[in-house]
C-alpha positions in Angstrom: 0.0 0.0 0.0 1.2 3.5 -0.8 1.3 6.1 2.0 2.6 8.8 -0.3 -0.6 10.8 -1.0 0.6 13.7 1.1 2.8 15.7 -1.2 5.8 17.3 0.3 4.5 20.7 -0.9 1.4 20.2 1.3 3.6 20.0 4.4 5.4 23.1 5.7 9.0 23.0 4.8 10.4 25.3 7.4 10.2 22.7 10.1 12.8 19.9 10.5 12.1 17.0 8.1 11.7 14.5 11.0 8.8 16.6 12.2 7.3 16.3 8.7 7.6 12.5 9.1 5.7 12.8 12.4 3.0 14.9 10.6 2.6 12.3 7.9 2.2 9.5 10.5 -0.5 11.6 12.3 -2.3 12.2 9.1 -2.4 8.5 8.4 -3.5 7.7 12.0 -6.3 10.3 11.8 -7.5 8.8 8.4 -7.4 5.3 9.7 -4.6 4.0 7.5 -2.6 3.1 10.7 -4.7 1.5 13.4 -3.8 0.4 17.0 -1.9 -2.9 16.9 -0.9 -2.5 13.3 2.7 -2.6 12.2 4.1 0.3 10.2 6.0 -0.3 6.9 9.7 -0.5 7.3 11.8 2.6 7.7 13.3 1.9 4.2 9.9 1.7 2.6 8.7 4.9 4.2 11.9 6.7 3.3 11.5 5.6 -0.3 7.9 6.7 -0.5 8.4 10.0 1.2 11.7 10.8 -0.5 13.7 11.4 2.7 16.6 9.6 4.3 16.1 6.5 6.4 17.7 8.3 9.3 15.1 11.1 9.0 12.3 8.5 9.2 14.0 6.7 12.1 14.2 10.0 14.1 10.6 10.9 13.4 9.4 7.4 14.4 11.6 7.5 17.5 10.1 10.8 18.6 6.6 9.3 18.3 7.8 6.2 20.2 9.2 8.4 23.0 5.7 9.9 23.3 4.0 6.5 23.4 2.2 6.8 20.0 4.4 4.0 18.6 6.2 1.0 20.1 9.3 -0.3 18.6 10.5 -3.9 19.0 14.0 -4.9 18.0 14.0 -7.2 15.0 10.1 -7.2 14.8 9.0 -3.8 13.8 7.2 -0.6 14.8 3.6 -0.8 15.9 0.8 1.7 16.7 -0.2 1.7 20.3 -3.5 2.5 22.1 -2.0 5.5 23.8 -3.3 9.1 23.4 -0.4 11.6 23.4 -2.4 14.0 25.5 -2.9 11.5 28.2 0.7 10.7 29.0 2.6 7.5 29.8 0.5 5.9 32.5 -2.3 3.5 31.6 -5.0 2.4 34.0 -5.0 -1.1 35.4 -7.0 -3.0 38.1 -5.8 -2.6 41.6 -2.7 -4.8 41.5 -2.6 -8.1 43.4 0.8 -9.1 44.7 0.6 -12.6 43.2 -0.7 -11.4 39.9 2.1 -11.3 37.3 0.3 -9.0 34.8 -2.8 -6.8 34.7 -4.6 -5.5 31.6 -3.7 -2.0 30.6 -6.5 0.4 29.6 -6.0 3.7 27.9 -8.7 6.3 28.4 -10.4 8.1 25.5 -11.0 11.9 25.5 -14.1 13.9 24.7 -13.8 17.6 24.0 -16.4 19.3 26.2 -15.7 23.0 25.4 -13.2 25.5 24.0 -13.7 29.0 25.5 -11.7 32.2 26.2 -10.9 32.9 29.8 -8.5 35.1 31.8 -5.4 33.7 33.3 -5.5 33.3 37.1 -2.3 33.7 39.1 -1.3 30.1 38.9 -1.8 29.9 35.1 -0.1 33.2 34.5 3.0 32.1 36.5 3.3 28.8 34.7 2.9 30.2 31.2 5.0 33.3 31.8 2.2 35.7 31.0 0.3 38.5 32.9 -2.5 37.8 35.2 -5.9 38.3 33.5 -4.3 37.9 30.0 -6.7 36.0 27.7 -6.1 32.3 27.5 -7.9 29.4 25.7 -9.6 27.1 28.2 -10.2 23.6 26.9 -12.2 21.1 28.9 -11.6 17.3 28.2 -13.4 14.4 29.8 -11.6 11.1 29.9 -13.4 7.7 30.0 -12.4 4.1 30.2 -15.4 2.4 28.6 -18.4 4.2 30.2 -16.6 5.2 33.4 -15.5 8.8 33.8 -11.9 8.7 35.1 -10.5 12.2 34.7 -11.2 15.8 33.7 -8.5 18.0 32.1 -8.5 21.8 32.1 -6.0 23.1 29.5 -4.9 26.8 29.4 -3.0 28.2 26.4 -2.1 31.8 25.6 -4.5 33.3 23.0 -1.6 35.3 21.7 0.1 32.2 20.4 -2.9 30.4 19.0 -5.4 33.1 17.9 -7.6 30.9 15.7 -7.5 27.8 17.9 -11.3 27.7 18.6 -12.7 27.1 15.2 -9.9 24.9 13.9 -9.6 22.7 17.0 -13.3 22.0 17.3 -13.4 21.0 13.7 -10.5 18.5 13.8 -10.9 17.1 17.3 -7.7 15.1 17.2 -5.2 14.6 20.0 -4.5 18.2 21.0 -0.7 17.7 20.8 -1.0 16.1 17.4 -3.3 19.0 16.3 -0.6 21.5 17.3 2.0 19.6 15.3 -0.3 19.3 12.2 -1.7 22.8 12.2 0.9 25.0 13.9 4.2 23.0 13.4 4.5 23.1 17.2 6.1 19.9 18.7 5.3 19.7 22.4 7.3 18.2 25.3 6.3 18.0 29.0 8.5 20.4 30.9 7.4 19.8 34.5 4.7 17.9 36.4 3.3 18.1 39.9 0.9 15.9 41.9 -1.3 17.2 44.8 -4.5 16.5 46.7 -7.5 18.7 46.2 -11.2 19.0 46.8 -13.2 18.9 43.6 -15.0 22.0 42.4 -18.8 21.4 41.8 -18.3 21.6 38.0 -15.5 18.9 38.1 -17.4 16.7 40.6 -20.5 16.8 38.4 -18.5 15.6 35.3 -16.8 12.8 37.2 -20.1 11.9 39.0 -18.1 12.2 42.2 -18.8 13.4 45.8 -17.7 17.0 46.1 -16.5 16.6 49.7 -14.1 13.8 48.8 -10.5 14.5 48.2 -9.1 13.8 44.7 -5.8 13.8 43.0 -4.7 16.6 40.7 -1.8 16.5 38.3 -0.4 19.8 37.0 1.5 19.6 33.8 3.4 22.4 32.0 4.2 21.7 28.4 6.4 23.7 26.0 7.5 23.6 22.4 10.8 21.9 21.7 12.4 25.4 21.4 11.3 26.2 25.0 8.2 28.3 24.6 5.5 27.5 27.3 2.3 26.7 25.4 0.1 24.8 27.9 -0.7 24.6 31.6 -2.9 21.6 32.2 -4.7 20.5 35.4 -6.0 16.9 35.5 -8.5 15.8 38.2 -8.4 12.0 38.6 -11.0 9.6 40.0 -9.3 6.2 40.3 -12.2 4.2 41.8 -11.1 0.5 41.7 -8.4 1.2 39.2 -4.8 2.2 39.5 -2.3 4.0 37.4 0.7 1.9 36.2 3.7 4.1 36.9 6.5 1.8 35.7 7.0 -1.1 33.4 6.1 -1.4 29.7 3.2 1.1 29.2 3.0 1.3 25.5 1.7 -2.1 24.7 -0.4 -2.6 21.5 
């Protein structure tokens, strides 16, 4: 099968070629050409079809593997995983039992709830390096495993960097980080993360179908472009229930 329908002229040439490789893979993922569990063609085949060096393809695929989108097995090949780049590296599993050698990994699926303009509070302004009350995009995501609500994300991004985000993002509804790479040529990396205990606000508790007086875990994540520009401050409110997060071991199984 040919994966060369995306002409090089349709991809922006001012970004590194390995990022163009990443863009092509995301296009194929979004169009259903590459599905979870499916092996990708060899580096040599992709390099030939896309008219780039094998080293460029290897770097692009390695970047996607580092973000959990692909899994590479020595001597076997490169496979698409179940992981959503936005979620991160940790799948859900059942509460582990000491005698149990392996538990099934479950990756949550995101639903975009809203994209609105808000003003940066003190915490968001400090993390993004902007002024308090400066306009920011606020994106709300609800994560589910099956029919169970497991997390709510609040994303905050400077409007000044992504002025037309609202219309374009709501239309595409891909992984947000993949969207930034495809539409803005911005490759994101996690800069810092924090974990703390909090009490859920009524809005978040309602989405998670949780008790407002119960304590919950919140993960704060600051992400920036590869050239060091802060783009996103994200707060994730977690409801684990009878599940756990697998924090080590192989987390990119297909």
